[in-house]
C-alpha positions as a LaTeX table, in Angstrom:
\begin{tabular}{lrrr}
\hline
Residue & $x$ (\AA) & $y$ (\AA) & $z$ (\AA) \\
\hline
Met1 & $-20.35$ & $-13.58$ & $-0.28$ \\
Thr2 & $-20.18$ & $-11.50$ & 2.92 \\
Arg3 & $-16.69$ & $-9.46$ & 4.38 \\
Ser4 & $-16.34$ & $-12.10$ & 7.15 \\
Arg5 & $-15.44$ & $-14.79$ & 4.74 \\
Ala6 & $-12.57$ & $-12.93$ & 3.32 \\
Gln7 & $-11.21$ & $-12.99$ & 6.68 \\
Asp8 & $-11.92$ & $-16.65$ & 7.78 \\
Thr9 & $-9.54$ & $-18.72$ & 7.74 \\
Asn10 & $-11.12$ & $-22.24$ & 7.96 \\
Val11 & $-12.27$ & $-21.89$ & 4.42 \\
Cys12 & $-10.34$ & $-23.18$ & 1.25 \\
Gly13 & $-8.00$ & $-21.22$ & $-0.93$ \\
Val14 & $-10.65$ & $-20.58$ & $-3.64$ \\
Thr15 & $-12.70$ & $-19.09$ & $-1.20$ \\
Ala16 & $-11.04$ & $-17.59$ & 0.08 \\
Ala17 & $-9.55$ & $-15.48$ & $-2.88$ \\
Ile18 & $-13.20$ & $-15.03$ & $-4.21$ \\
Ala19 & $-13.80$ & $-13.69$ & $-1.14$ \\
Val20 & $-11.88$ & $-10.55$ & $-1.81$ \\
Ile21 & $-12.62$ & $-10.28$ & $-5.77$ \\
Asp22 & $-16.07$ & $-10.78$ & $-4.68$ \\
Gly23 & $-18.50$ & $-8.02$ & $-6.03$ \\
Lys24 & $-19.65$ & $-6.22$ & $-9.20$ \\
Trp25 & $-16.57$ & $-3.75$ & $-9.58$ \\
Lys26 & $-13.44$ & $-5.08$ & $-7.51$ \\
Thr27 & $-12.20$ & $-7.11$ & $-10.81$ \\
Leu28 & $-12.36$ & $-4.67$ & $-13.03$ \\
Leu29 & $-10.57$ & $-2.04$ & $-10.77$ \\
Leu30 & $-8.38$ & $-4.86$ & $-10.02$ \\
Trp31 & $-7.63$ & $-4.70$ & $-14.04$ \\
Leu32 & $-7.40$ & $-0.67$ & $-14.20$ \\
Leu33 & $-5.19$ & $-0.49$ & $-11.60$ \\
Glu34 & $-2.85$ & $-2.99$ & $-13.04$ \\
Ser35 & $-1.78$ & $-0.67$ & $-15.64$ \\
Gly36 & $-0.71$ & 2.41 & $-13.17$ \\
Pro37 & $-1.89$ & 4.80 & $-10.17$ \\
Trp38 & $-5.18$ & 6.09 & $-10.60$ \\
Arg39 & $-6.93$ & 9.20 & $-9.51$ \\
Pro40 & $-11.00$ & 8.65 & $-8.21$ \\
Gly41 & $-12.70$ & 10.70 & $-10.87$ \\
Glu42 & $-10.46$ & 8.65 & $-13.45$ \\
Leu43 & $-12.17$ & 5.68 & $-12.01$ \\
Leu44 & $-14.70$ & 6.47 & $-12.22$ \\
Arg45 & $-15.16$ & 7.63 & $-15.52$ \\
Arg46 & $-13.72$ & 4.68 & $-17.12$ \\
Ala47 & $-16.78$ & 2.11 & $-14.72$ \\
Pro48 & $-20.25$ & 3.92 & $-15.72$ \\
Gly49 & $-22.11$ & 3.16 & $-13.69$ \\
Leu50 & $-20.49$ & 3.04 & $-10.33$ \\
Ser51 & $-21.22$ & 5.54 & $-7.88$ \\
Glu52 & $-19.08$ & 7.66 & $-5.75$ \\
Lys53 & $-20.10$ & 6.30 & $-2.83$ \\
Val54 & $-19.89$ & 2.77 & $-4.06$ \\
Leu55 & $-16.03$ & 3.24 & $-5.76$ \\
Thr56 & $-14.95$ & 4.73 & $-2.18$ \\
Gln57 & $-16.20$ & 1.91 & $-0.38$ \\
Thr58 & $-15.11$ & $-0.72$ & $-2.74$ \\
Leu59 & $-11.69$ & 0.45 & $-2.84$ \\
Arg60 & $-11.52$ & 0.39 & 0.82 \\
Glu61 & $-11.97$ & $-2.78$ & 0.91 \\
Met62 & $-9.35$ & $-3.08$ & $-1.17$ \\
Glu63 & $-7.10$ & $-1.12$ & 0.77 \\
Ala64 & $-7.67$ & $-3.17$ & 3.73 \\
Asp65 & $-7.71$ & $-6.53$ & 1.90 \\
Gly66 & $-3.91$ & $-5.18$ & 1.24 \\
Leu67 & $-4.98$ & $-5.23$ & $-2.81$ \\
Val68 & $-4.16$ & $-1.64$ & $-3.36$ \\
His69 & $-2.58$ & 1.58 & $-2.07$ \\
Arg70 & $-3.91$ & 5.14 & $-1.14$ \\
Glu71 & $-1.02$ & 7.74 & $-1.89$ \\
Val72 & $-2.67$ & 11.49 & $-0.30$ \\
Tyr73 & $-0.49$ & 14.26 & $-1.64$ \\
Asp74 & $-0.05$ & 17.06 & 0.22 \\
Val75 & $-1.69$ & 20.04 & $-2.56$ \\
Arg76 & $-4.43$ & 21.76 & $-3.32$ \\
Pro77 & $-6.69$ & 20.76 & $-4.20$ \\
Leu78 & $-6.31$ & 17.52 & $-2.61$ \\
Lys79 & $-5.10$ & 14.85 & $-4.85$ \\
Thr80 & $-5.22$ & 11.07 & $-4.00$ \\
Glu81 & $-3.98$ & 7.82 & $-6.62$ \\
Tyr82 & $-4.21$ & 4.67 & $-5.55$ \\
Ser83 & $-2.72$ & 1.64 & $-7.59$ \\
Leu84 & $-2.01$ & $-1.79$ & $-7.10$ \\
Thr85 & 0.22 & $-3.21$ & $-4.48$ \\
Pro86 & 2.77 & $-6.46$ & $-4.52$ \\
Phe87 & $-0.09$ & $-8.11$ & $-2.81$ \\
Gly88 & $-2.61$ & $-6.81$ & $-5.56$ \\
Gln89 & $-0.82$ & $-7.51$ & $-7.76$ \\
Asp90 & 0.24 & $-11.63$ & $-7.43$ \\
Leu91 & $-3.79$ & $-11.49$ & $-7.23$ \\
Ala92 & $-4.18$ & $-9.65$ & $-10.44$ \\
Asp93 & $-1.33$ & $-12.43$ & $-11.96$ \\
Ala94 & $-3.23$ & $-15.36$ & $-10.76$ \\
Leu95 & $-6.49$ & $-14.14$ & $-12.27$ \\
Ala96 & $-4.95$ & $-13.55$ & $-15.39$ \\
Pro97 & $-5.49$ & $-17.20$ & $-16.75$ \\
Leu98 & $-9.43$ & $-17.31$ & $-15.50$ \\
Ala99 & $-9.94$ & $-14.20$ & $-17.73$ \\
Asp100 & $-8.07$ & $-16.11$ & $-20.15$ \\
Trp101 & $-10.28$ & $-18.76$ & $-19.97$ \\
Gly102 & $-13.75$ & $-16.41$ & $-19.90$ \\
His103 & $-12.50$ & $-14.51$ & $-23.19$ \\
Arg104 & $-12.23$ & $-18.34$ & $-24.79$ \\
Arg105 & $-15.99$ & $-19.18$ & $-23.23$ \\
Leu106 & $-17.12$ & $-15.86$ & $-24.76$ \\
Glu107 & $-15.77$ & $-17.23$ & $-28.16$ \\
Arg108 & $-17.57$ & $-20.16$ & $-28.31$ \\
Leu109 & $-20.87$ & $-18.42$ & $-27.06$ \\
Ala110 & $-20.37$ & $-16.02$ & $-29.83$ \\
Ala111 & $-19.56$ & $-19.32$ & $-32.07$ \\
Thr112 & $-22.45$ & $-21.02$ & $-30.82$ \\
Arg113 & $-24.82$ & $-18.11$ & $-31.19$ \\
Gln114 & $-23.60$ & $-17.56$ & $-35.05$ \\
Val115 & $-24.23$ & $-21.38$ & $-35.83$ \\
Ser116 & $-27.78$ & $-20.90$ & $-34.27$ \\
\hline
\end{tabular}
């Protein structure tokens, strides 16, 4: 899905929501940020395979979509933290039932494999 779909007002609500969380890392970052503010280095350590460039790009997209707040502290060395906005927390809350469904699906798959 393209970034333009996230701005399109002529789509159904589910499509609009998926456009905002589309991508490999956004749901993981939402999940991590639910627990409170994180510094970029901490996020990189918790997401093996995520590059600094992609993290920055993804967080910028999430910030532009109103999901993430970026706080820069005027200290040396420079300190930046990311946290969910209330709008981002709303999305995380809305995704919780979907996550529950996903866990049930994984349990069913595991049970099916044990029977086979």
